[in-house]
TORKOL-4160 file (C-alpha; in steps of 0.2 Angstrom, whole numbers, padded with zeros to 4 digits, m for minus):
378
<pt num="1" X="0461" Y="0049" Z="0184"/>
<pt num="2" X="0461" Y="0036" Z="0170"/>
<pt num="3" X="0452" Y="0022" Z="0161"/>
<pt num="4" X="0452" Y="0004" Z="0167"/>
<pt num="5" X="0445" Y="m0012" Z="0161"/>
<pt num="6" X="0437" Y="m0024" Z="0173"/>
<pt num="7" X="0438" Y="m0043" Z="0169"/>
<pt num="8" X="0432" Y="m0059" Z="0176"/>
<pt num="9" X="0444" Y="m0074" Z="0177"/>
<pt num="10" X="0428" Y="m0085" Z="0176"/>
<pt num="11" X="0426" Y="m0083" Z="0157"/>
<pt num="12" X="0438" Y="m0082" Z="0143"/>
<pt num="13" X="0439" Y="m0069" Z="0129"/>
<pt num="14" X="0443" Y="m0073" Z="0111"/>
<pt num="15" X="0462" Y="m0071" Z="0115"/>
<pt num="16" X="0461" Y="m0084" Z="0129"/>
<pt num="17" X="0463" Y="m0071" Z="0143"/>
<pt num="18" X="0450" Y="m0066" Z="0157"/>
<pt num="19" X="0435" Y="m0059" Z="0149"/>
<pt num="20" X="0433" Y="m0040" Z="0149"/>
<pt num="21" X="0416" Y="m0036" Z="0157"/>
<pt num="22" X="0416" Y="m0017" Z="0160"/>
<pt num="23" X="0424" Y="m0001" Z="0156"/>
<pt num="24" X="0428" Y="0011" Z="0171"/>
<pt num="25" X="0432" Y="0029" Z="0169"/>
<pt num="26" X="0439" Y="0038" Z="0184"/>
<pt num="27" X="0440" Y="0057" Z="0186"/>
<pt num="28" X="0446" Y="0065" Z="0202"/>
<pt num="29" X="0450" Y="0082" Z="0206"/>
<pt num="30" X="0461" Y="0083" Z="0220"/>
<pt num="31" X="0460" Y="0101" Z="0222"/>
<pt num="32" X="0442" Y="0104" Z="0220"/>
<pt num="33" X="0437" Y="0087" Z="0229"/>
<pt num="34" X="0425" Y="0083" Z="0215"/>
<pt num="35" X="0426" Y="0067" Z="0204"/>
<pt num="36" X="0416" Y="0054" Z="0195"/>
<pt num="37" X="0417" Y="0036" Z="0193"/>
<pt num="38" X="0408" Y="0029" Z="0178"/>
<pt num="39" X="0404" Y="0011" Z="0174"/>
<pt num="40" X="0399" Y="0004" Z="0158"/>
<pt num="41" X="0398" Y="m0014" Z="0154"/>
<pt num="42" X="0406" Y="m0022" Z="0138"/>
<pt num="43" X="0395" Y="m0034" Z="0129"/>
<pt num="44" X="0388" Y="m0045" Z="0143"/>
<pt num="45" X="0382" Y="m0060" Z="0132"/>
<pt num="46" X="0378" Y="m0075" Z="0143"/>
<pt num="47" X="0380" Y="m0092" Z="0137"/>
<pt num="48" X="0382" Y="m0109" Z="0145"/>
<pt num="49" X="0400" Y="m0114" Z="0147"/>
<pt num="50" X="0404" Y="m0095" Z="0145"/>
<pt num="51" X="0400" Y="m0080" Z="0155"/>
<pt num="52" X="0387" Y="m0082" Z="0168"/>
<pt num="53" X="0379" Y="m0068" Z="0180"/>
<pt num="54" X="0385" Y="m0078" Z="0195"/>
<pt num="55" X="0403" Y="m0073" Z="0190"/>
<pt num="56" X="0398" Y="m0055" Z="0192"/>
<pt num="57" X="0386" Y="m0054" Z="0207"/>
<pt num="58" X="0379" Y="m0066" Z="0220"/>
<pt num="59" X="0361" Y="m0058" Z="0218"/>
<pt num="60" X="0358" Y="m0070" Z="0204"/>
<pt num="61" X="0355" Y="m0083" Z="0216"/>
<pt num="62" X="0352" Y="m0101" Z="0210"/>
<pt num="63" X="0350" Y="m0096" Z="0191"/>
<pt num="64" X="0361" Y="m0106" Z="0180"/>
<pt num="65" X="0363" Y="m0110" Z="0161"/>
<pt num="66" X="0359" Y="m0092" Z="0157"/>
<pt num="67" X="0358" Y="m0085" Z="0140"/>
<pt num="68" X="0354" Y="m0068" Z="0133"/>
<pt num="69" X="0361" Y="m0050" Z="0136"/>
<pt num="70" X="0363" Y="m0038" Z="0150"/>
<pt num="71" X="0370" Y="m0020" Z="0151"/>
<pt num="72" X="0373" Y="m0008" Z="0164"/>
<pt num="73" X="0378" Y="0011" Z="0163"/>
<pt num="74" X="0380" Y="0021" Z="0179"/>
<pt num="75" X="0392" Y="0026" Z="0192"/>
<pt num="76" X="0396" Y="0038" Z="0207"/>
<pt num="77" X="0398" Y="0057" Z="0208"/>
<pt num="78" X="0406" Y="0066" Z="0223"/>
<pt num="79" X="0411" Y="0083" Z="0229"/>
<pt num="80" X="0418" Y="0088" Z="0246"/>
<pt num="81" X="0402" Y="0085" Z="0255"/>
<pt num="82" X="0391" Y="0072" Z="0246"/>
<pt num="83" X="0392" Y="0056" Z="0236"/>
<pt num="84" X="0378" Y="0052" Z="0224"/>
<pt num="85" X="0376" Y="0037" Z="0213"/>
<pt num="86" X="0364" Y="0028" Z="0201"/>
<pt num="87" X="0363" Y="0019" Z="0185"/>
<pt num="88" X="0352" Y="0009" Z="0173"/>
<pt num="89" X="0352" Y="m0010" Z="0171"/>
<pt num="90" X="0344" Y="m0017" Z="0156"/>
<pt num="91" X="0340" Y="m0036" Z="0153"/>
<pt num="92" X="0337" Y="m0042" Z="0136"/>
<pt num="93" X="0329" Y="m0059" Z="0132"/>
<pt num="94" X="0337" Y="m0069" Z="0146"/>
<pt num="95" X="0333" Y="m0088" Z="0147"/>
<pt num="96" X="0339" Y="m0097" Z="0163"/>
<pt num="97" X="0337" Y="m0112" Z="0173"/>
<pt num="98" X="0333" Y="m0113" Z="0192"/>
<pt num="99" X="0334" Y="m0131" Z="0198"/>
<pt num="100" X="0323" Y="m0139" Z="0185"/>
<pt num="101" X="0312" Y="m0124" Z="0181"/>
<pt num="102" X="0315" Y="m0115" Z="0165"/>
<pt num="103" X="0312" Y="m0097" Z="0162"/>
<pt num="104" X="0312" Y="m0089" Z="0145"/>
<pt num="105" X="0312" Y="m0071" Z="0139"/>
<pt num="106" X="0317" Y="m0061" Z="0155"/>
<pt num="107" X="0316" Y="m0042" Z="0150"/>
<pt num="108" X="0316" Y="m0027" Z="0160"/>
<pt num="109" X="0325" Y="m0010" Z="0164"/>
<pt num="110" X="0329" Y="m0005" Z="0182"/>
<pt num="111" X="0334" Y="0013" Z="0185"/>
<pt num="112" X="0343" Y="0014" Z="0201"/>
<pt num="113" X="0344" Y="0030" Z="0211"/>
<pt num="114" X="0357" Y="0024" Z="0222"/>
<pt num="115" X="0371" Y="0010" Z="0221"/>
<pt num="116" X="0375" Y="0010" Z="0238"/>
<pt num="117" X="0363" Y="0006" Z="0246"/>
<pt num="118" X="0355" Y="m0001" Z="0231"/>
<pt num="119" X="0339" Y="0009" Z="0229"/>
<pt num="120" X="0327" Y="0013" Z="0214"/>
<pt num="121" X="0311" Y="0023" Z="0211"/>
<pt num="122" X="0295" Y="0014" Z="0212"/>
<pt num="123" X="0287" Y="0004" Z="0198"/>
<pt num="124" X="0303" Y="m0004" Z="0190"/>
<pt num="125" X="0296" Y="m0017" Z="0179"/>
<pt num="126" X="0302" Y="m0035" Z="0174"/>
<pt num="127" X="0293" Y="m0048" Z="0163"/>
<pt num="128" X="0296" Y="m0066" Z="0158"/>
<pt num="129" X="0288" Y="m0073" Z="0143"/>
<pt num="130" X="0286" Y="m0092" Z="0149"/>
<pt num="131" X="0290" Y="m0102" Z="0164"/>
<pt num="132" X="0290" Y="m0121" Z="0163"/>
<pt num="133" X="0288" Y="m0128" Z="0181"/>
<pt num="134" X="0277" Y="m0143" Z="0181"/>
<pt num="135" X="0263" Y="m0131" Z="0175"/>
<pt num="136" X="0266" Y="m0120" Z="0159"/>
<pt num="137" X="0266" Y="m0102" Z="0164"/>
<pt num="138" X="0266" Y="m0086" Z="0153"/>
<pt num="139" X="0267" Y="m0067" Z="0153"/>
<pt num="140" X="0274" Y="m0065" Z="0170"/>
<pt num="141" X="0275" Y="m0047" Z="0175"/>
<pt num="142" X="0281" Y="m0039" Z="0191"/>
<pt num="143" X="0283" Y="m0020" Z="0197"/>
<pt num="144" X="0295" Y="m0017" Z="0211"/>
<pt num="145" X="0305" Y="m0005" Z="0221"/>
<pt num="146" X="0324" Y="m0008" Z="0227"/>
<pt num="147" X="0325" Y="m0001" Z="0245"/>
<pt num="148" X="0342" Y="m0006" Z="0251"/>
<pt num="149" X="0341" Y="m0022" Z="0261"/>
<pt num="150" X="0326" Y="m0028" Z="0252"/>
<pt num="151" X="0314" Y="m0026" Z="0237"/>
<pt num="152" X="0296" Y="m0021" Z="0239"/>
<pt num="153" X="0286" Y="m0031" Z="0227"/>
<pt num="154" X="0272" Y="m0020" Z="0222"/>
<pt num="155" X="0263" Y="m0030" Z="0209"/>
<pt num="156" X="0266" Y="m0047" Z="0202"/>
<pt num="157" X="0255" Y="m0059" Z="0191"/>
<pt num="158" X="0256" Y="m0074" Z="0179"/>
<pt num="159" X="0245" Y="m0082" Z="0167"/>
<pt num="160" X="0241" Y="m0100" Z="0170"/>
<pt num="161" X="0231" Y="m0111" Z="0158"/>
<pt num="162" X="0216" Y="m0108" Z="0170"/>
<pt num="163" X="0219" Y="m0089" Z="0171"/>
<pt num="164" X="0229" Y="m0076" Z="0180"/>
<pt num="165" X="0237" Y="m0079" Z="0197"/>
<pt num="166" X="0244" Y="m0065" Z="0207"/>
<pt num="167" X="0257" Y="m0062" Z="0221"/>
<pt num="168" X="0251" Y="m0050" Z="0234"/>
<pt num="169" X="0262" Y="m0036" Z="0238"/>
<pt num="170" X="0277" Y="m0042" Z="0249"/>
<pt num="171" X="0295" Y="m0038" Z="0254"/>
<pt num="172" X="0309" Y="m0048" Z="0246"/>
<pt num="173" X="0324" Y="m0048" Z="0257"/>
<pt num="174" X="0341" Y="m0047" Z="0248"/>
<pt num="175" X="0349" Y="m0057" Z="0262"/>
<pt num="176" X="0345" Y="m0074" Z="0270"/>
<pt num="177" X="0330" Y="m0069" Z="0280"/>
<pt num="178" X="0314" Y="m0079" Z="0277"/>
<pt num="179" X="0302" Y="m0072" Z="0264"/>
<pt num="180" X="0283" Y="m0071" Z="0267"/>
<pt num="181" X="0269" Y="m0068" Z="0255"/>
<pt num="182" X="0253" Y="m0075" Z="0248"/>
<pt num="183" X="0247" Y="m0082" Z="0231"/>
<pt num="184" X="0229" Y="m0077" Z="0227"/>
<pt num="185" X="0217" Y="m0082" Z="0212"/>
<pt num="186" X="0200" Y="m0077" Z="0208"/>
<pt num="187" X="0189" Y="m0088" Z="0196"/>
<pt num="188" X="0202" Y="m0099" Z="0191"/>
<pt num="189" X="0197" Y="m0112" Z="0178"/>
<pt num="190" X="0204" Y="m0127" Z="0187"/>
<pt num="191" X="0199" Y="m0139" Z="0174"/>
<pt num="192" X="0212" Y="m0131" Z="0162"/>
<pt num="193" X="0225" Y="m0132" Z="0176"/>
<pt num="194" X="0221" Y="m0151" Z="0178"/>
<pt num="195" X="0222" Y="m0153" Z="0159"/>
<pt num="196" X="0239" Y="m0146" Z="0157"/>
<pt num="197" X="0247" Y="m0157" Z="0171"/>
<pt num="198" X="0249" Y="m0175" Z="0174"/>
<pt num="199" X="0233" Y="m0175" Z="0184"/>
<pt num="200" X="0224" Y="m0176" Z="0167"/>
<pt num="201" X="0227" Y="m0194" Z="0166"/>
<pt num="202" X="0217" Y="m0198" Z="0181"/>
<pt num="203" X="0204" Y="m0185" Z="0183"/>
<pt num="204" X="0194" Y="m0171" Z="0174"/>
<pt num="205" X="0187" Y="m0155" Z="0182"/>
<pt num="206" X="0174" Y="m0143" Z="0177"/>
<pt num="207" X="0172" Y="m0127" Z="0187"/>
<pt num="208" X="0181" Y="m0111" Z="0194"/>
<pt num="209" X="0190" Y="m0109" Z="0210"/>
<pt num="210" X="0196" Y="m0094" Z="0221"/>
<pt num="211" X="0208" Y="m0095" Z="0235"/>
<pt num="212" X="0223" Y="m0088" Z="0244"/>
<pt num="213" X="0239" Y="m0098" Z="0249"/>
<pt num="214" X="0250" Y="m0089" Z="0262"/>
<pt num="215" X="0268" Y="m0095" Z="0261"/>
<pt num="216" X="0285" Y="m0093" Z="0269"/>
<pt num="217" X="0301" Y="m0096" Z="0260"/>
<pt num="218" X="0317" Y="m0101" Z="0269"/>
<pt num="219" X="0333" Y="m0110" Z="0264"/>
<pt num="220" X="0326" Y="m0114" Z="0247"/>
<pt num="221" X="0310" Y="m0121" Z="0253"/>
<pt num="222" X="0292" Y="m0115" Z="0253"/>
<pt num="223" X="0279" Y="m0119" Z="0266"/>
<pt num="224" X="0260" Y="m0115" Z="0265"/>
<pt num="225" X="0250" Y="m0111" Z="0280"/>
<pt num="226" X="0231" Y="m0109" Z="0282"/>
<pt num="227" X="0228" Y="m0109" Z="0263"/>
<pt num="228" X="0210" Y="m0110" Z="0258"/>
<pt num="229" X="0201" Y="m0113" Z="0241"/>
<pt num="230" X="0183" Y="m0114" Z="0237"/>
<pt num="231" X="0172" Y="m0116" Z="0221"/>
<pt num="232" X="0164" Y="m0101" Z="0214"/>
<pt num="233" X="0149" Y="m0110" Z="0208"/>
<pt num="234" X="0143" Y="m0129" Z="0205"/>
<pt num="235" X="0154" Y="m0139" Z="0194"/>
<pt num="236" X="0159" Y="m0157" Z="0190"/>
<pt num="237" X="0173" Y="m0169" Z="0195"/>
<pt num="238" X="0177" Y="m0185" Z="0186"/>
<pt num="239" X="0190" Y="m0196" Z="0195"/>
<pt num="240" X="0194" Y="m0212" Z="0185"/>
<pt num="241" X="0192" Y="m0229" Z="0194"/>
<pt num="242" X="0209" Y="m0235" Z="0200"/>
<pt num="243" X="0216" Y="m0218" Z="0202"/>
<pt num="244" X="0211" Y="m0217" Z="0220"/>
<pt num="245" X="0216" Y="m0229" Z="0233"/>
<pt num="246" X="0213" Y="m0231" Z="0252"/>
<pt num="247" X="0194" Y="m0227" Z="0250"/>
<pt num="248" X="0184" Y="m0233" Z="0264"/>
<pt num="249" X="0164" Y="m0234" Z="0262"/>
<pt num="250" X="0150" Y="m0241" Z="0273"/>
<pt num="251" X="0132" Y="m0242" Z="0271"/>
<pt num="252" X="0116" Y="m0252" Z="0273"/>
<pt num="253" X="0100" Y="m0256" Z="0263"/>
<pt num="254" X="0083" Y="m0254" Z="0271"/>
<pt num="255" X="0065" Y="m0257" Z="0266"/>
<pt num="256" X="0050" Y="m0248" Z="0272"/>
<pt num="257" X="0038" Y="m0263" Z="0268"/>
<pt num="258" X="0047" Y="m0278" Z="0277"/>
<pt num="259" X="0042" Y="m0284" Z="0293"/>
<pt num="260" X="0054" Y="m0282" Z="0308"/>
<pt num="261" X="0057" Y="m0300" Z="0309"/>
<pt num="262" X="0061" Y="m0301" Z="0291"/>
<pt num="263" X="0073" Y="m0286" Z="0292"/>
<pt num="264" X="0082" Y="m0294" Z="0306"/>
<pt num="265" X="0085" Y="m0310" Z="0296"/>
<pt num="266" X="0091" Y="m0299" Z="0282"/>
<pt num="267" X="0103" Y="m0290" Z="0293"/>
<pt num="268" X="0110" Y="m0307" Z="0300"/>
<pt num="269" X="0112" Y="m0314" Z="0283"/>
<pt num="270" X="0121" Y="m0298" Z="0277"/>
<pt num="271" X="0133" Y="m0299" Z="0291"/>
<pt num="272" X="0136" Y="m0317" Z="0287"/>
<pt num="273" X="0139" Y="m0313" Z="0268"/>
<pt num="274" X="0152" Y="m0299" Z="0273"/>
<pt num="275" X="0161" Y="m0311" Z="0284"/>
<pt num="276" X="0162" Y="m0324" Z="0270"/>
<pt num="277" X="0169" Y="m0312" Z="0257"/>
<pt num="278" X="0178" Y="m0297" Z="0266"/>
<pt num="279" X="0186" Y="m0292" Z="0250"/>
<pt num="280" X="0171" Y="m0286" Z="0242"/>
<pt num="281" X="0162" Y="m0271" Z="0247"/>
<pt num="282" X="0147" Y="m0265" Z="0237"/>
<pt num="283" X="0148" Y="m0248" Z="0245"/>
<pt num="284" X="0166" Y="m0246" Z="0241"/>
<pt num="285" X="0161" Y="m0250" Z="0223"/>
<pt num="286" X="0148" Y="m0237" Z="0224"/>
<pt num="287" X="0160" Y="m0224" Z="0230"/>
<pt num="288" X="0171" Y="m0228" Z="0215"/>
<pt num="289" X="0156" Y="m0225" Z="0204"/>
<pt num="290" X="0151" Y="m0210" Z="0212"/>
<pt num="291" X="0168" Y="m0202" Z="0209"/>
<pt num="292" X="0167" Y="m0205" Z="0191"/>
<pt num="293" X="0152" Y="m0193" Z="0188"/>
<pt num="294" X="0151" Y="m0181" Z="0203"/>
<pt num="295" X="0142" Y="m0165" Z="0201"/>
<pt num="296" X="0147" Y="m0154" Z="0215"/>
<pt num="297" X="0136" Y="m0140" Z="0223"/>
<pt num="298" X="0149" Y="m0136" Z="0236"/>
<pt num="299" X="0168" Y="m0138" Z="0236"/>
<pt num="300" X="0180" Y="m0130" Z="0248"/>
<pt num="301" X="0197" Y="m0135" Z="0256"/>
<pt num="302" X="0212" Y="m0130" Z="0266"/>
<pt num="303" X="0230" Y="m0132" Z="0260"/>
<pt num="304" X="0245" Y="m0133" Z="0272"/>
<pt num="305" X="0262" Y="m0140" Z="0273"/>
<pt num="306" X="0265" Y="m0155" Z="0285"/>
<pt num="307" X="0282" Y="m0162" Z="0288"/>
<pt num="308" X="0288" Y="m0153" Z="0272"/>
<pt num="309" X="0275" Y="m0160" Z="0261"/>
<pt num="310" X="0260" Y="m0150" Z="0254"/>
<pt num="311" X="0243" Y="m0157" Z="0258"/>
<pt num="312" X="0225" Y="m0153" Z="0254"/>
<pt num="313" X="0210" Y="m0157" Z="0265"/>
<pt num="314" X="0194" Y="m0155" Z="0254"/>
<pt num="315" X="0175" Y="m0156" Z="0258"/>
<pt num="316" X="0164" Y="m0160" Z="0242"/>
<pt num="317" X="0145" Y="m0160" Z="0243"/>
<pt num="318" X="0135" Y="m0164" Z="0227"/>
<pt num="319" X="0126" Y="m0179" Z="0219"/>
<pt num="320" X="0129" Y="m0193" Z="0207"/>
<pt num="321" X="0125" Y="m0187" Z="0189"/>
<pt num="322" X="0130" Y="m0200" Z="0175"/>
<pt num="323" X="0127" Y="m0197" Z="0157"/>
<pt num="324" X="0112" Y="m0209" Z="0157"/>
<pt num="325" X="0099" Y="m0209" Z="0170"/>
<pt num="326" X="0101" Y="m0224" Z="0182"/>
<pt num="327" X="0090" Y="m0233" Z="0194"/>
<pt num="328" X="0095" Y="m0247" Z="0207"/>
<pt num="329" X="0084" Y="m0261" Z="0212"/>
<pt num="330" X="0087" Y="m0276" Z="0224"/>
<pt num="331" X="0076" Y="m0291" Z="0224"/>
<pt num="332" X="0067" Y="m0295" Z="0240"/>
<pt num="333" X="0076" Y="m0313" Z="0239"/>
<pt num="334" X="0093" Y="m0305" Z="0237"/>
<pt num="335" X="0089" Y="m0292" Z="0251"/>
<pt num="336" X="0083" Y="m0306" Z="0264"/>
<pt num="337" X="0097" Y="m0318" Z="0259"/>
<pt num="338" X="0111" Y="m0306" Z="0260"/>
<pt num="339" X="0116" Y="m0310" Z="0242"/>
<pt num="340" X="0115" Y="m0292" Z="0237"/>
<pt num="341" X="0131" Y="m0289" Z="0246"/>
<pt num="342" X="0140" Y="m0300" Z="0234"/>
<pt num="343" X="0134" Y="m0291" Z="0218"/>
<pt num="344" X="0138" Y="m0275" Z="0211"/>
<pt num="345" X="0124" Y="m0262" Z="0213"/>
<pt num="346" X="0119" Y="m0249" Z="0201"/>
<pt num="347" X="0121" Y="m0232" Z="0209"/>
<pt num="348" X="0105" Y="m0222" Z="0206"/>
<pt num="349" X="0106" Y="m0205" Z="0197"/>
<pt num="350" X="0104" Y="m0190" Z="0209"/>
<pt num="351" X="0112" Y="m0200" Z="0224"/>
<pt num="352" X="0118" Y="m0187" Z="0237"/>
<pt num="353" X="0137" Y="m0187" Z="0240"/>
<pt num="354" X="0147" Y="m0180" Z="0253"/>
<pt num="355" X="0166" Y="m0183" Z="0252"/>
<pt num="356" X="0180" Y="m0178" Z="0264"/>
<pt num="357" X="0197" Y="m0180" Z="0256"/>
<pt num="358" X="0214" Y="m0178" Z="0262"/>
<pt num="359" X="0225" Y="m0176" Z="0246"/>
<pt num="360" X="0244" Y="m0176" Z="0245"/>
<pt num="361" X="0248" Y="m0163" Z="0232"/>
<pt num="362" X="0264" Y="m0170" Z="0226"/>
<pt num="363" X="0276" Y="m0156" Z="0231"/>
<pt num="364" X="0289" Y="m0156" Z="0245"/>
<pt num="365" X="0292" Y="m0137" Z="0245"/>
<pt num="366" X="0308" Y="m0138" Z="0236"/>
<pt num="367" X="0309" Y="m0122" Z="0225"/>
<pt num="368" X="0324" Y="m0129" Z="0215"/>
<pt num="369" X="0316" Y="m0146" Z="0212"/>
<pt num="370" X="0301" Y="m0141" Z="0201"/>
<pt num="371" X="0301" Y="m0151" Z="0185"/>
<pt num="372" X="0295" Y="m0144" Z="0168"/>
<pt num="373" X="0278" Y="m0150" Z="0163"/>
<pt num="374" X="0284" Y="m0161" Z="0150"/>
<pt num="375" X="0294" Y="m0171" Z="0163"/>
<pt num="376" X="0281" Y="m0170" Z="0177"/>
<pt num="377" X="0269" Y="m0178" Z="0167"/>
<pt num="378" X="0280" Y="m0194" Z="0165"/>
């Protein structure tokens, strides 16, 4: 029986000694076999260069530079036959860094029904006010239950610039086992997502997407398998010239009112024109123009991790829709002589377009290497 103070040598108090972090009260009736062990924290005020959660428990993972407050009040009760335990953990306005990702305003209360194993009632709630991870996120909310060797995530969602994104219910292991789950979204305003990231310097987007991205997390890295996204309705894409490289385009020009011999001569002259200047491709120029004012009627794609990098394969069908109506015309002389192949061609409004794009999505799966939006845009 007695009162004790627990201290950590990883932080110093005002007196320069190991910082006291908890008060422990022990009452043990030897004759009755009954007893209690009460634990109450003493001012857990986290600060960079001072006390950090990692000095108290390994469950904080890779979190660093933690500021804010936390309290715990609980303990154990026993008699000759049974041992029970429980307690309440309260988090008050924590800010922390995971890799290069900043989270602000972590608040919550967890009521544990057992401390060994670690268990709780359902619907324990945590929230984070803002997360800066390459895309500004806000109002993250999660409900969960602690079940000994894992946490059952019952519901989790976060607000992006384009709308809410959710995590489907999943198990979060408390050891080093892989974690499997899926991110899902419905009617996400992808134009707002683009506008909030470095993509805004090269493209704009109008439209809403829905999708599901199954993932696995192991050894601090995430991989996506069989992800799928699709447009909910027609929309628009504008990709600025020079932002896309490696575009290959081919084509031909025909006339319904030209004799076969004339058409054959035109084709021979066209082949000679291409051979004389292989660096200019009018169809590649047209493809670049098409990407600047593309109205899509169908957009869908897959998202997968290949060799550690996240990649997307997209099919887009639509038509060229510039602000002003355009027509294209090639003179009969230019057509027969092949000179049209050496001149830029106006792309007519309404030209049907079908694109198949393989796009690297710029993330290698490193959960601790995500950069804040302000840095990612540089």
